[in-house]
DRENDO-1510 file (C-alpha; in Angstrom, 1 decimal, always signed):
<recs>
REC; n; res; u; v; w
REC; 1; UNK; +4.8; +7.4; +3.1 .
REC; 2; UNK; +6.0; +10.5; +0.8 .
REC; 3; UNK; +4.8; +12.0; -2.6 .
REC; 4; UNK; +2.7; +9.0; -4.1 .
REC; 5; UNK; +2.0; +6.8; -1.4 .
REC; 6; UNK; -0.1; +5.9; +1.6 .
REC; 7; UNK; +0.0; +8.1; +4.7 .
REC; 8; UNK; +1.9; +6.5; +7.8 .
REC; 9; UNK; -1.5; +5.2; +9.3 .
REC; 10; UNK; -2.4; +3.8; +6.4 .
REC; 11; UNK; +0.4; +2.3; +5.5 .
REC; 12; UNK; -0.1; -0.1; +8.4 .
REC; 13; UNK; -3.9; -0.2; +7.9 .
REC; 14; UNK; -4.3; -0.6; +4.0 .
REC; 15; UNK; -3.5; -3.7; +2.3 .
REC; 16; UNK; -4.5; -2.0; -0.9 .
REC; 17; UNK; -5.1; +1.2; -2.3 .
REC; 18; UNK; -9.2; +2.5; -2.7 .
REC; 19; UNK; -8.5; +5.6; -4.8 .
REC; 20; UNK; -11.8; +5.4; -6.5 .
REC; 21; UNK; -13.9; +6.3; -3.7 .
REC; 22; UNK; -16.2; +9.2; -3.5 .
REC; 23; UNK; -15.6; +13.1; -2.6 .
REC; 24; UNK; -13.8; +13.9; +0.1 .
REC; 25; UNK; -11.4; +10.9; -0.1 .
REC; 26; UNK; -11.6; +10.4; -3.7 .
REC; 27; UNK; -11.6; +10.2; -6.8 .
REC; 28; UNK; -7.8; +10.4; -7.5 .
REC; 29; UNK; -6.4; +9.3; -10.9 .
REC; 30; UNK; -3.4; +6.8; -11.1 .
REC; 31; UNK; -1.5; +6.4; -8.1 .
REC; 32; UNK; +1.0; +3.3; -7.3 .
REC; 33; UNK; -0.8; -0.1; -6.5 .
REC; 34; UNK; +2.5; -1.3; -5.5 .
REC; 35; UNK; +2.5; -0.4; -1.4 .
REC; 36; UNK; +4.1; -2.7; +0.9 .
REC; 37; UNK; +1.6; -2.3; +3.2 .
REC; 38; UNK; -0.2; -4.3; +5.5 .
REC; 39; UNK; -3.4; -4.3; +7.7 .
REC; 40; UNK; -1.7; -5.9; +10.4 .
REC; 41; UNK; -4.3; -9.2; +10.3 .
REC; 42; UNK; -8.0; -9.5; +12.1 .
REC; 43; UNK; -6.7; -10.0; +15.6 .
REC; 44; UNK; -6.9; -6.6; +17.6 .
REC; 45; UNK; -6.5; -4.8; +14.8 .
REC; 46; UNK; -7.0; -1.2; +15.8 .
REC; 47; UNK; -4.6; -1.8; +18.4 .
REC; 48; UNK; -1.7; -3.2; +16.1 .
REC; 49; UNK; -2.4; -0.6; +13.6 .
REC; 50; UNK; -1.5; +1.8; +16.0 .
REC; 51; UNK; +1.7; -0.5; +17.5 .
REC; 52; UNK; +2.9; -0.6; +13.8 .
REC; 53; UNK; +2.8; +3.3; +13.4 .
REC; 54; UNK; +4.6; +3.6; +16.6 .
REC; 55; UNK; +7.5; +1.5; +15.3 .
REC; 56; UNK; +7.6; +3.1; +11.7 .
REC; 57; UNK; +7.7; +6.4; +13.7 .
REC; 58; UNK; +10.5; +5.4; +16.2 .
REC; 59; UNK; +12.7; +3.9; +13.2 .
REC; 60; UNK; +12.6; +6.8; +11.4 .
REC; 61; UNK; +13.9; +8.8; +14.4 .
REC; 62; UNK; +16.4; +6.2; +15.3 .
REC; 63; UNK; +18.1; +6.0; +11.9 .
REC; 64; UNK; +21.0; +8.2; +10.8 .
REC; 65; UNK; +20.8; +10.5; +8.3 .
REC; 66; UNK; +18.2; +13.4; +8.0 .
REC; 67; UNK; +14.3; +12.2; +8.8 .
REC; 68; UNK; +11.5; +13.3; +6.3 .
REC; 69; UNK; +8.1; +13.5; +7.9 .
REC; 70; UNK; +4.8; +14.1; +6.0 .
REC; 71; UNK; +2.7; +16.5; +7.3 .
REC; 72; UNK; -0.3; +15.0; +9.3 .
REC; 73; UNK; +1.7; +11.6; +9.9 .
REC; 74; UNK; +2.6; +13.2; +13.6 .
REC; 75; UNK; -1.1; +12.6; +14.3 .
REC; 76; UNK; -2.3; +9.3; +12.4 .
REC; 77; UNK; -3.6; +11.2; +9.6 .
REC; 78; UNK; -6.0; +8.6; +7.3 .
REC; 79; UNK; -6.8; +9.0; +3.6 .
REC; 80; UNK; -9.1; +5.9; +3.7 .
REC; 81; UNK; -6.3; +4.4; +1.8 .
REC; 82; UNK; -6.2; +6.8; -1.0 .
REC; 83; UNK; -2.2; +7.1; -2.1 .
REC; 84; UNK; -2.8; +9.5; -4.8 .
REC; 85; UNK; -4.6; +12.4; -3.2 .
REC; 86; UNK; -2.9; +15.8; -4.9 .
REC; 87; UNK; -5.9; +16.6; -6.6 .
REC; 88; UNK; -8.1; +16.5; -3.5 .
REC; 89; UNK; -8.7; +19.7; -2.2 .
REC; 90; UNK; -11.3; +18.8; +0.3 .
REC; 91; UNK; -11.6; +18.3; +4.0 .
REC; 92; UNK; -10.4; +14.7; +4.1 .
REC; 93; UNK; -6.9; +16.2; +2.6 .
REC; 94; UNK; -6.6; +19.4; +4.7 .
REC; 95; UNK; -4.3; +19.0; +8.0 .
REC; 96; UNK; -6.9; +18.7; +10.5 .
REC; 97; UNK; -6.2; +19.4; +14.6 .
REC; 98; UNK; -9.5; +18.1; +16.1 .
REC; 99; UNK; -8.0; +14.6; +17.2 .
REC; 100; UNK; -9.8; +12.0; +19.3 .
REC; 101; UNK; -7.4; +10.4; +22.1 .
REC; 102; UNK; -5.5; +7.6; +19.9 .
REC; 103; UNK; -4.6; +10.7; +18.0 .
REC; 104; UNK; -3.4; +13.1; +20.8 .
REC; 105; UNK; -1.3; +9.9; +22.3 .
REC; 106; UNK; +0.4; +9.2; +18.8 .
REC; 107; UNK; +1.2; +13.0; +18.6 .
REC; 108; UNK; +2.7; +12.8; +22.1 .
REC; 109; UNK; +4.7; +9.6; +21.0 .
REC; 110; UNK; +6.1; +11.6; +18.1 .
REC; 111; UNK; +7.0; +14.8; +20.1 .
REC; 112; UNK; +9.0; +12.4; +22.5 .
REC; 113; UNK; +11.0; +10.4; +19.9 .
REC; 114; UNK; +12.0; +13.9; +18.2 .
REC; 115; UNK; +12.9; +15.2; +21.4 .
REC; 116; UNK; +14.7; +12.0; +21.8 .
REC; 117; UNK; +16.7; +12.2; +19.1 .
REC; 118; UNK; +17.4; +16.3; +19.5 .
REC; 119; UNK; +18.8; +14.9; +22.7 .
REC; 120; UNK; +21.4; +12.1; +21.5 .
REC; 121; UNK; +24.0; +13.4; +18.8 .
REC; 122; UNK; +24.8; +9.8; +18.1 .
REC; 123; UNK; +21.6; +9.2; +16.6 .
REC; 124; UNK; +22.8; +12.0; +14.2 .
REC; 125; UNK; +26.2; +10.9; +13.1 .
REC; 126; UNK; +27.9; +12.9; +10.6 .
REC; 127; UNK; +29.4; +9.3; +8.6 .
REC; 128; UNK; +28.7; +5.8; +8.5 .
REC; 129; UNK; +28.7; +4.4; +12.4 .
REC; 130; UNK; +32.4; +2.2; +12.8 .
REC; 131; UNK; +32.5; -1.1; +14.0 .
REC; 132; UNK; +35.6; -0.6; +16.3 .
REC; 133; UNK; +36.2; +1.3; +19.5 .
REC; 134; UNK; +37.3; +4.8; +19.0 .
REC; 135; UNK; +37.8; +6.1; +22.3 .
REC; 136; UNK; +39.4; +3.2; +24.1 .
REC; 137; UNK; +36.4; +2.7; +26.3 .
REC; 138; UNK; +36.2; -1.2; +25.1 .
REC; 139; UNK; +32.9; -0.4; +23.7 .
REC; 140; UNK; +32.5; -0.5; +19.6 .
REC; 141; UNK; +30.7; +2.7; +18.6 .
REC; 142; UNK; +28.5; +0.1; +16.9 .
REC; 143; UNK; +27.7; -3.7; +17.4 .
REC; 144; UNK; +24.8; -5.9; +16.6 .
REC; 145; UNK; +23.4; -8.7; +18.6 .
REC; 146; UNK; +21.1; -11.8; +18.4 .
REC; 147; UNK; +18.3; -11.9; +20.8 .
REC; 148; UNK; +20.6; -14.2; +23.1 .
REC; 149; UNK; +23.0; -11.6; +23.7 .
REC; 150; UNK; +25.8; -12.8; +21.1 .
REC; 151; UNK; +27.3; -10.8; +18.3 .
REC; 152; UNK; +24.9; -11.2; +14.9 .
REC; 153; UNK; +27.2; -11.7; +11.9 .
REC; 154; UNK; +26.6; -12.1; +8.2 .
REC; 155; UNK; +24.7; -15.4; +8.9 .
REC; 156; UNK; +22.5; -14.4; +11.1 .
REC; 157; UNK; +21.3; -11.4; +8.6 .
REC; 158; UNK; +21.4; -13.6; +5.7 .
REC; 159; UNK; +19.0; -15.9; +7.2 .
REC; 160; UNK; +15.2; -15.0; +6.2 .
REC; 161; UNK; +13.9; -17.3; +9.4 .
REC; 162; UNK; +15.4; -14.6; +11.7 .
REC; 163; UNK; +12.9; -11.6; +12.4 .
REC; 164; UNK; +14.6; -10.2; +15.6 .
REC; 165; UNK; +17.6; -8.0; +16.0 .
REC; 166; UNK; +18.8; -5.6; +18.3 .
REC; 167; UNK; +22.3; -2.9; +18.2 .
REC; 168; UNK; +24.2; -0.9; +20.8 .
REC; 169; UNK; +25.5; +2.8; +19.8 .
REC; 170; UNK; +28.6; +3.7; +22.2 .
REC; 171; UNK; +27.0; +7.4; +22.4 .
REC; 172; UNK; +30.0; +8.3; +24.6 .
REC; 173; UNK; +31.9; +8.6; +21.3 .
REC; 174; UNK; +29.6; +11.4; +20.4 .
REC; 175; UNK; +30.3; +13.5; +23.3 .
REC; 176; UNK; +27.2; +12.6; +25.6 .
REC; 177; UNK; +26.9; +11.6; +28.8 .
REC; 178; UNK; +24.7; +8.9; +28.1 .
REC; 179; UNK; +26.9; +5.7; +27.8 .
REC; 180; UNK; +25.0; +3.9; +25.4 .
REC; 181; UNK; +21.6; +3.3; +23.6 .
REC; 182; UNK; +20.2; -0.3; +22.8 .
REC; 183; UNK; +17.6; -0.5; +20.6 .
REC; 184; UNK; +16.2; -4.0; +19.9 .
REC; 185; UNK; +13.5; -4.7; +17.1 .
REC; 186; UNK; +11.0; -7.9; +17.6 .
REC; 187; UNK; +9.7; -9.3; +14.3 .
REC; 188; UNK; +7.6; -11.9; +15.5 .
REC; 189; UNK; +4.4; -12.2; +16.3 .
REC; 190; UNK; +5.0; -13.4; +20.1 .
REC; 191; UNK; +7.0; -12.5; +22.5 .
REC; 192; UNK; +11.1; -12.6; +22.1 .
REC; 193; UNK; +13.6; -12.5; +25.0 .
REC; 194; UNK; +16.4; -9.9; +24.5 .
REC; 195; UNK; +19.6; -10.8; +26.4 .
REC; 196; UNK; +20.9; -7.4; +27.1 .
REC; 197; UNK; +24.5; -6.5; +26.6 .
REC; 198; UNK; +27.0; -4.5; +28.6 .
REC; 199; UNK; +26.1; -0.9; +28.9 .
REC; 200; UNK; +29.9; +0.4; +30.1 .
REC; 201; UNK; +31.5; +0.3; +33.3 .
REC; 202; UNK; +29.6; +1.1; +36.4 .
REC; 203; UNK; +26.1; +1.6; +34.1 .
REC; 204; UNK; +22.6; +0.1; +33.9 .
REC; 205; UNK; +20.1; +0.2; +31.4 .
REC; 206; UNK; +17.3; +2.3; +31.6 .
REC; 207; UNK; +14.0; +1.9; +29.4 .
REC; 208; UNK; +13.1; +4.9; +27.2 .
REC; 209; UNK; +10.3; +3.5; +25.1 .
REC; 210; UNK; +8.9; +0.5; +24.4 .
REC; 211; UNK; +6.0; +0.2; +21.8 .
REC; 212; UNK; +4.4; -2.9; +22.7 .
REC; 213; UNK; +0.7; -2.4; +23.4 .
REC; 214; UNK; +0.4; -2.6; +27.2 .
REC; 215; UNK; +2.9; +0.8; +26.8 .
REC; 216; UNK; +0.3; +2.5; +24.8 .
REC; 217; UNK; -0.9; +5.9; +26.3 .
REC; 218; UNK; +0.2; +9.6; +26.8 .
REC; 219; UNK; +3.3; +9.0; +28.4 .
REC; 220; UNK; +5.0; +6.0; +26.4 .
REC; 221; UNK; +8.2; +7.9; +25.7 .
REC; 222; UNK; +10.4; +8.8; +28.8 .
REC; 223; UNK; +11.6; +12.4; +29.4 .
REC; 224; UNK; +15.3; +12.7; +30.3 .
REC; 225; UNK; +15.8; +11.7; +33.5 .
REC; 226; UNK; +12.9; +9.8; +34.1 .
REC; 227; UNK; +13.8; +6.7; +32.6 .
REC; 228; UNK; +12.5; +3.2; +34.0 .
REC; 229; UNK; +15.4; +1.1; +35.3 .
REC; 230; UNK; +15.9; -2.1; +34.0 .
REC; 231; UNK; +19.0; -3.8; +35.0 .
REC; 232; UNK; +22.7; -4.7; +33.9 .
REC; 233; UNK; +24.4; -6.7; +31.4 .
REC; 234; UNK; +22.9; -10.0; +30.9 .
REC; 235; UNK; +19.6; -8.5; +32.2 .
REC; 236; UNK; +16.7; -10.9; +30.1 .
REC; 237; UNK; +14.2; -8.3; +28.6 .
REC; 238; UNK; +11.2; -9.9; +27.3 .
REC; 239; UNK; +9.6; -7.9; +24.0 .
REC; 240; UNK; +6.2; -8.0; +22.7 .
REC; 241; UNK; +5.3; -9.1; +19.2 .
REC; 242; UNK; +6.4; -6.7; +16.6 .
REC; 243; UNK; +7.9; -4.2; +18.9 .
REC; 244; UNK; +10.5; -1.9; +19.4 .
REC; 245; UNK; +12.6; -0.9; +22.3 .
REC; 246; UNK; +14.9; +1.8; +23.6 .
REC; 247; UNK; +17.2; +1.8; +26.4 .
REC; 248; UNK; +20.0; +4.2; +27.3 .
REC; 249; UNK; +22.5; +3.5; +29.5 .
REC; 250; UNK; +23.6; +5.6; +32.6 .
</recs>
């Protein structure tokens, strides 16, 4: 969603480009036609598209490295499937702050995820995560999990039939008061039950966000201190289809 490419909204709303449409959304010359985009199918399409955009934004904010956000993606800006709008000095290509409720809600989600990233240095490591315990608390700096709670190894990653994965970061190794962060992604269309791993001695899991459709609205990312209690080790969490879950241990 940068340079020649769809906006975040259009990445999850368009199956192909539409660069030859009339002004103000076209016409544009050229532009790549090989976009890894999908309109989310026919069922509950608009809501599924918004959920997919939340997933993309969340995974960006939860990834190591420096995130790059294209202006307008923070409020679901759309160019109606034009992926090469550099020549459009038009209302379609200007940033617009007259938002509808869906755009306002998404902007709140974006702010919440940015704030969460800022509050957790473990999401901004100076180097690659390690798979070992570096502070003697019996928790690896990063560990991958299958939905059933067992450790995900190479055979799981290499099996193209697997579409659900989770990982836990030992955030205490980065000077945080939060014991750990757990992130799960369900790439299936239906619900998947994730068995939660150990959160640390005397700690429990609390939900920061769940991008599932049931949680859509103006307060989908909980601010520090207001997270929802979920439970401890071995708690089963039903994560909806094509959704991201973020928990902290405290």
